[in-house]
Each structure stands twice: as C-alpha cells, then as structure tokens.
N, C-alpha and C positions, 0 to 999 in steps of 0.2 A: 504493500498499498503505497505509493510515493507520492499520486497525485489527492492531495486535498481541500476539497471546497467546501468555502465558509458562508454562512450565513448568520448573518451577526443581525443584531435587533441593537441598532445606534441610541436609544432611548434609555438603556441602561446605565445605571452610574460605573465609572472605570471601564466604560468600553478600550479608551484607548489606549491608557498603560496596559491592560491586558493583552489587546491586538500586540502592542509592543512586546509581550514577553511572548504571544506564539508565534511572530517571525522569527525572533532569536531563536528559539527551539526550534523551530521548522529549518530554518537552516542550519544547526546543528546536526539533523538527523539525515539533512538531504530531502526533504519537502519540496515538493512543486504546492506552491498552493496557487488557487483558484479564487474569485469572491465574485458573487454577485451584484455587488453595489460597488458602484464606481469609488466612489468616496472610500469605501473600507478596504480596497484593493492598492489606489496610492497611498493609506494607511499601510497596510502590510507588505507592502513592495509584490505585488499577488499579482496576478494574470485577471483581468477582469473577464467571467465570461457569466452570461441570462444562468440563470438556476434551468430553464429547460433542455440548455447543453450539457448538465451535468453529468447525464445517466451515461453518454459518449464517452467522459474526457477524465473523470473525477475516481477513484476506488473508495473514496468515506468521505462523509460529507458533516461538519464540525458546524452545530447548531451553538451559536453561544448568542444566550439571553434566559427566557423565563421558558414554562409551559408551551406559551402559547407559540413561540417561535418555534420548538421543535414540533407541533401540532401542523406549523408552517409548511417547514420541511417535508416533513412525512407525507400532504399533501401533494405539493409540489413534485418530490420525485416519487411518488404511488408506481407498483411499478416494475420502478429500474435494478432494484435488488442494491441499491446502494446503500452498506449499513451509515447508521446515524451514530454517532455520539452528543448527547446534549452535555454543552458545559452552561452553568447555573454562572449567571452576572448579576440574578438579585438576592430574592430568599429563597429556602431550601424548594426545590419540585419536585415533584413525584418521576419526573420525566429525563429533566438535567440531573442529570445523578454525577455527572462532575462537577465538583468548586471552581469556584476561578483562580483556588491556591494551588488547586491542586492541576494545574497545566503541564507542568514537569513528569508527574508521572501519569498523565493523561498521552503524552506523546509518545515516552517510553514506553509503553503499551503499546500501543500502535506500531511502533518501531520494530517491537521484539514479539508482536501478536499475543501476548500474555494476558490479552482483555478478555472480558468474559462475554459473551452474545446471548443476548434475550432476545427471544422471537419474540412477536405480537398480533394478534388477528388483528384484523382492518375487517370491520365489517360495510356492505354495500348497498346505497339506497337508491333503487328505481322508484321515480316520481310520478306517476299516472293523473292527469286531468281530461275525465270526461271519456275515461278507455285508452285513450292515447298516451304513450310515452312520454314525459315532456323534457327529462332530464335525469342522470346518473351520477353517483357523486360518492369518492368512499369516506369512513367518518376512523379513525381512530380512538375516540374518546364516546363518542354519542350522538344521537338523531332523536331532536326534541321535536315533538309537533304541537301545537298550543298557542296561547297567549294573542295576543293583536290588537284593535284599536278599541275593544271591549272588553269590561269585563262577564260577560255572559258568557254561561258553561253552553258546553260543545256535548257531541255525544259521539265516540268512537267507538268504533267494532274492532275488536280484536281478533285476527284467526291465526294461529301457528298450523303450521304444512296443513292448510286447506281445510281445519278443524274450526270452528267456531268456537272461543272458549269465551266468550260475553261482551256486551257492548255497555260502554261504561261512561255517564252521564260527570264528566269531569271537567278540569281546568287543561287537562294535554295527558300528552304520554311520552317517554322517552325510555328508549331501547341505547343500553351502553354497552361496550366491547371491558370484559376484563380490566383493561390499562383507565378506563373511562370511569371506572366501578367507583374512585376516590373524589371522583369530582362534584359533578351536579347531582346525580344519582344517589348519591351519600348523602348531599343534603337535603331530599327528596325523603329519606329514609329508604335508602338499598343499601345490599347487602358488599359487601367487599369482595370482590372475585379477584382471588389469586391471578397473577401472570397465566399461569401454568394450569389453568381452568380451562376446556372446550368449550365457553357457553357465552351467554347472553344475558345480561339483564333486562328486565321490562318495568319496569314502576309508573303505574296510572297516580298523575297528580292533580291533586285535592279530587278523589275522588267523591262523589256522592254517597257514601256506603261506608261503612263501618268493618264491611268484610273483604274488601280490599286490600291486598296484600302484592308486594312484589314477588317478582317471578322469576326464574332461572330455567332457561332452556338450553336444549345444547346448541352446538355452534353449527350444526349441520343445520339448521331449524330455517326454513322458511317464515320469515313475520310479516304478517299485511296489517296494515292499520288504514282501516276507512272514514272517514268524515262521514258519519250517517245524517247527523243534523246537525247543524251552527248557522246560525244570523250575524257571524263573523268572520272575516278571514281572517285564517291561523296563519303562523309565522314556521313552517321550519330549518330548523334549526341544525346545521350540520357542524360539529364542531369547536359551535362557538359561532360560527359565522350563519347569520341570517340570510338563505341562501333563497327560501322561497316563498310565495305567498298560494295557500290554498285556500279551497273555498267547498262547498259539502258536495258530494261526487266524490272528491279527490280520495286519493288513495297511496302508500308509499309500500314497497317491498324490500325486508332486507333482508339478506343471506352473505354467510361470510367472503368477503372476497378472495380470490387465489392470491391475492398478492401481500403476503402480511410482510411487516416490517421489519427489520434487524436493528437493537441498539445494541450498540458496543458502551461498557459498561470495566472501572476499573476493576482489578479480581477479587478485594474484599470487600465488593458492595453487600449489603444486605437489605435484603425486600423489607421485612419486619423493622429493621431500624429505620430506614425512612419512614415508616409509616408511625411510629416510634415518635420520632421526630415533628416530623407535621402536623399530625394529630393530636400531639401533647398527650400522648397517654405515659401512665405512672405508674398503672396496677394499683393492688391493693397496700395500704399503708395498715401495718402493724401495731 
C-alpha cells in the first residue's frame, strides 16, 4: 500500500498541524499522497485527485475528521474495495478509530501491514414512487423515513421477505446496520449490534402503541416499508443526508449490499473499550 488517498474535514481543529505530521511520516515511509481537496493537496505536498478517481489510483483512503467524514468516504468509495482508515480530529468517534496523536502508529501499521481489518455490512436502499424506481443509495449507518413539514403521524407498512409484519401509526421508521446501531437507532431505543452480527435493526419511531419493540432480522432479508397513509411529505434520510421526499404510496426496499466496507484499525483497538468511552459506561459501583 504505497498510494494513499486523503479526505479531510477542513473545519476540524488542528487540521494543519496534523496534515504537516502526515506529510512528514508519509515521506519517511515512501508513501505517495493524493488529496481530493486542492487546498489540502497543497498543504500535504500531495497530488490533487478527485475522489471519484481514487478507485483506480490509490490503495487506501484516510478519512480525517469525524464519523461524518468516514460516512462520506464510504459513500464516495462504495464498490471500490478501497479500505478506509478513520483518523479522528475531534471527539472520540465510533468510526474514526485512530486518534490524531496516533498518526505515527497508523502509518507504521500501514507500512508493516500490522493493522486489523474490520469488514462492515452496507445496506442498499431502493426508492419507489408510483411503482417506479426513482433512486438507489448505499447506507453504512442507517436509513430513516419520517418527519417532514408537519407533526401529524403517518401509517407505515413493514414487510420482511414479502411477509407482512404490520402497519404502524408512528412518526417514522429506521433501519440500521450493525455499524449504525450505536447512532440514531440507539437514541431511539434500539439495541447495540456488534459489527460481526449479520443482521439489521428495525425501529419504529414513536409508535402509537406500547407493544411495538425494536426488531433484528438477518442481513439476508428483504425489508420493505410502504407509506400507507400520510397527510404530509416524508423525508427519507440515508446516513444523515436528506436524500428524497416521499408521499403516500411510496415504498423503499432495503437489502444487504454486495459491497461491504473494509476499515483498517490499529492492532490494539477494542470495540468494547470504544463503547465504554463513547457511552460513558462505568458499570456498577460496589
């Protein structure tokens, strides 16, 4: 892995000092750097390269920023098989597994191939309007259908592999991957799914019944959500991006993408240690 593509969130603190350190370390290892941003390319002494050209030119991508930067990188590189290493430039994130003070260890791990590889499932969402497919997008984290310009509730019909599960009067519904289970889904009362679990989590948002509970289904499932009744336009958000507006009769179909994401992590990284730090788990005091 001699060619490294760099994706940087320029609004994060300490960006310039971290990039200077990256340039120095990369030169020491003989790595060639590419950057999607012209200004960042200048700071790094790197070659400017649009991100859609990374697939044919780089061996690994560094996503430097927060979890949003990693999601952007995963979306832009979907299907390319380029592994991603997230470099954290802010508070501790779930996807940015390498701290900005660990740059030397990260570059050493790449040079020595001593990194760990974490393979993450990606969901694929097909969007239909009046029976016609109008879009298709990958989601590393989650797919959320709901809200809009009104607070009025909607009725959504959920089916798994063609079998009706139920119709729910609610504010919306979300489907999350194991990677996304520690995000919006967790805030809505969903379970934490270990990245090694082959499944998707389904949460009904503010259901008008006390009997509705989160559901976990195999990642081989076809998940379909239909807008049965809605007096308002709904928003379909994919990995936090408001992608589509949906009306009554609209439908989404979600299944596992054939293109997972590979994350490169430092050898000593502990998934449960990250959970404990991020969620402030302390256990029970005696």
